[in-house]
Backbone as a printed PyTorch tensor [residue, N CA C, xyz], in Angstrom:
tensor([[[ -22.6690,  -65.2620,  -47.4080],
         [ -21.5280,  -65.0000,  -48.5180],
         [ -20.0640,  -65.3790,  -48.0610]],

        [[ -19.5160,  -66.1690,  -48.7060],
         [ -18.3460,  -66.5620,  -48.4330],
         [ -17.1420,  -65.4550,  -48.5660]],

        [[ -16.2770,  -65.5130,  -47.5000],
         [ -15.3120,  -64.4220,  -47.3350],
         [ -13.8850,  -65.0370,  -48.1720]],

        [[ -13.2800,  -64.0560,  -48.7360],
         [ -11.9980,  -64.4620,  -49.2570],
         [ -10.9480,  -65.0980,  -48.2130]],

        [[ -10.2510,  -66.0560,  -48.4010],
         [  -9.2150,  -66.5600,  -47.4090],
         [  -8.0400,  -65.8060,  -47.6570]],

        [[  -7.1900,  -65.6370,  -46.5870],
         [  -6.0380,  -64.8070,  -46.7180],
         [  -4.9950,  -65.6020,  -47.5810]],

        [[  -3.9890,  -64.7870,  -48.0530],
         [  -2.9110,  -65.5500,  -48.8760],
         [  -2.2090,  -66.4330,  -47.9030]],

        [[  -1.9180,  -66.0050,  -46.6870],
         [  -1.0440,  -66.8410,  -45.7850],
         [  -1.8030,  -68.1440,  -45.4570]],

        [[  -3.1120,  -68.1730,  -45.4290],
         [  -3.9600,  -69.2790,  -45.0710],
         [  -3.8950,  -70.3610,  -46.2990]],

        [[  -3.7630,  -69.6910,  -47.3920],
         [  -3.8400,  -70.6680,  -48.6160],
         [  -2.5610,  -71.2570,  -48.6900]],

        [[  -1.6380,  -70.4500,  -48.4560],
         [  -0.2480,  -71.1650,  -48.7290],
         [   0.1500,  -71.9810,  -47.5420]],

        [[  -0.5220,  -71.7100,  -46.3380],
         [  -0.2640,  -72.7220,  -45.3100],
         [  -0.9330,  -74.0670,  -45.5170]],

        [[  -2.1570,  -73.9620,  -46.0000],
         [  -2.9820,  -75.2690,  -46.3540],
         [  -2.2770,  -75.9710,  -47.5190]],

        [[  -1.7260,  -75.3400,  -48.6540],
         [  -1.2160,  -76.0380,  -49.5770],
         [   0.3750,  -76.5420,  -49.2680]],

        [[   0.9870,  -75.9180,  -48.3950],
         [   2.2480,  -76.4320,  -47.7600],
         [   1.8430,  -77.7900,  -46.9750]],

        [[   0.8600,  -77.8030,  -46.1090],
         [   0.4590,  -78.8590,  -45.3110],
         [  -0.0030,  -80.0880,  -46.1020]],

        [[  -0.6380,  -79.6730,  -47.3110],
         [  -1.0790,  -80.8620,  -48.1980],
         [   0.0890,  -81.3210,  -49.0130]],

        [[   1.1040,  -80.6140,  -49.1370],
         [   2.2960,  -81.1020,  -49.8560],
         [   3.1190,  -82.1400,  -48.9150]],

        [[   3.2170,  -81.6640,  -47.8090],
         [   3.9590,  -82.4470,  -46.7370],
         [   3.3360,  -83.8230,  -46.6790]],

        [[   1.8530,  -83.8110,  -46.5330],
         [   1.0660,  -84.9860,  -46.4740],
         [   1.3010,  -85.8660,  -47.4650]],

        [[   1.3540,  -85.3470,  -48.8900],
         [   1.5090,  -86.0140,  -50.0470],
         [   2.8070,  -86.6540,  -50.2560]],

        [[   3.7650,  -85.9290,  -49.8210],
         [   5.1830,  -86.6030,  -49.8040],
         [   5.3790,  -87.6250,  -48.7960]],

        [[   4.8530,  -87.4380,  -47.5930],
         [   4.8600,  -88.5310,  -46.6890],
         [   4.1460,  -89.7770,  -46.9520]],

        [[   3.1010,  -89.6100,  -47.7640],
         [   2.2880,  -90.6670,  -48.1420],
         [   3.0880,  -91.4890,  -49.2600]],

        [[   3.6650,  -90.5960,  -50.1670],
         [   4.6370,  -91.5020,  -51.1210],
         [   5.7370,  -92.1390,  -50.6310]],

        [[   6.4730,  -91.5700,  -49.5970],
         [   7.5220,  -92.1030,  -49.0420],
         [   7.2530,  -93.5400,  -48.3620]],

        [[   6.0050,  -93.3900,  -47.5030],
         [   5.5070,  -94.6920,  -46.8080],
         [   5.0060,  -95.8610,  -47.8380]],

        [[   4.4750,  -95.3560,  -48.9790],
         [   3.9930,  -96.1710,  -50.0420],
         [   5.1640,  -96.8220,  -50.7510]],

        [[   6.4340,  -96.1150,  -50.8450],
         [   7.5160,  -96.6430,  -51.3820],
         [   8.1620,  -97.5570,  -50.6720]],

        [[   8.1270,  -97.5380,  -49.2910],
         [   8.9000,  -98.3710,  -48.4680],
         [   8.0440,  -99.5260,  -47.9940]],

        [[   6.8210,  -99.6660,  -48.3820],
         [   5.9650, -100.6830,  -48.1680],
         [   6.1340, -101.8620,  -49.2900]],

        [[   7.0410, -102.7100,  -49.1040],
         [   7.2930, -103.7060,  -50.0090],
         [   6.5830, -105.0590,  -49.5950]],

        [[   6.7840, -105.9230,  -50.4120],
         [   6.3800, -107.3520,  -50.1020],
         [   6.9850, -107.9540,  -48.8680]],

        [[   6.1890, -108.7160,  -48.1820],
         [   6.8620, -109.3280,  -46.9910],
         [   7.8630, -110.3310,  -47.1590]],

        [[   8.6490, -110.3790,  -46.2610],
         [   9.9030, -111.3270,  -46.4250],
         [   9.3550, -112.7870,  -46.2950]],

        [[   9.9500, -113.7230,  -46.8850],
         [   9.5760, -115.0190,  -46.7390],
         [  10.2600, -115.6850,  -45.3500]],

        [[   9.6900, -116.4790,  -44.8270],
         [  10.1030, -116.9830,  -43.5670],
         [  11.1340, -118.0450,  -43.6770]],

        [[  10.7870, -118.9830,  -44.7640],
         [  11.7040, -120.3500,  -44.8760],
         [  12.7720, -119.7780,  -45.9930]],

        [[  13.6500, -120.8310,  -46.0910],
         [  14.6920, -120.5760,  -47.0420],
         [  14.2670, -120.5370,  -48.4180]],

        [[  15.0860, -119.8510,  -49.3730],
         [  14.6850, -119.8110,  -50.6560],
         [  15.0970, -121.2790,  -51.2430]],

        [[  14.4280, -121.4460,  -52.4320],
         [  14.8070, -122.9500,  -53.1430],
         [  16.2010, -122.8320,  -53.5800]],

        [[  16.9090, -121.7640,  -54.0040],
         [  18.2390, -121.8150,  -54.3780],
         [  19.0670, -122.2470,  -52.9800]],

        [[  18.7260, -121.6310,  -52.0080],
         [  19.5820, -121.7610,  -50.6620],
         [  19.3340, -123.4340,  -50.3080]],

        [[  18.1140, -124.0810,  -50.5150],
         [  18.0890, -125.4410,  -50.1720],
         [  18.9040, -126.2730,  -51.2250]],

        [[  18.9670, -125.9990,  -52.4310],
         [  19.7370, -126.5930,  -53.4130],
         [  21.2740, -126.4920,  -53.0430]],

        [[  21.7460, -125.3220,  -52.5830],
         [  23.1750, -125.0630,  -52.3220],
         [  23.5250, -125.7450,  -50.9060]],

        [[  22.6420, -126.1660,  -50.0430],
         [  23.0070, -126.8270,  -48.9670],
         [  23.3710, -128.3040,  -49.1200]],

        [[  22.7680, -128.9030,  -50.0890],
         [  23.1830, -130.2390,  -50.3960],
         [  24.6130, -130.3130,  -50.8760]],

        [[  25.2660, -131.4590,  -50.3260],
         [  26.7570, -131.5520,  -50.7680],
         [  26.7340, -131.9720,  -52.3980]],

        [[  27.5890, -131.5730,  -53.1320],
         [  27.7670, -131.5700,  -54.3500],
         [  28.6450, -132.9270,  -54.6160]],

        [[  28.2500, -133.7810,  -55.5930],
         [  28.9310, -135.0890,  -55.8530],
         [  29.9840, -134.8190,  -56.8360]],

        [[  31.2620, -135.2230,  -56.6230],
         [  32.1690, -135.0340,  -57.4720],
         [  32.4200, -136.5350,  -58.3580]],

        [[  32.9170, -136.2670,  -59.5180],
         [  32.9700, -137.6960,  -60.2690],
         [  33.8880, -138.6700,  -59.5190]],

        [[  34.8160, -138.3950,  -58.7570],
         [  35.7030, -139.4450,  -58.0600],
         [  34.9310, -140.0090,  -56.8680]],

        [[  33.9880, -139.3630,  -56.2920],
         [  33.3510, -139.8930,  -55.0710],
         [  32.3700, -140.7130,  -55.4530]],

        [[  32.1280, -141.9000,  -54.6850],
         [  31.2310, -142.9640,  -55.0780],
         [  30.3990, -143.2740,  -53.7540]]])
């Protein structure tokens, strides 16, 4: 027959589960998409010199 667990053991297990859940959520929130290695298309366009109407 199963014995009753003590109140302290139940609270300890629930606290440990809560800590694991929070750590999992924090790690999941910080795991974003990978950074691109090349320049962005907007940066490529900005790198080209702008032509002014007076320049030929």
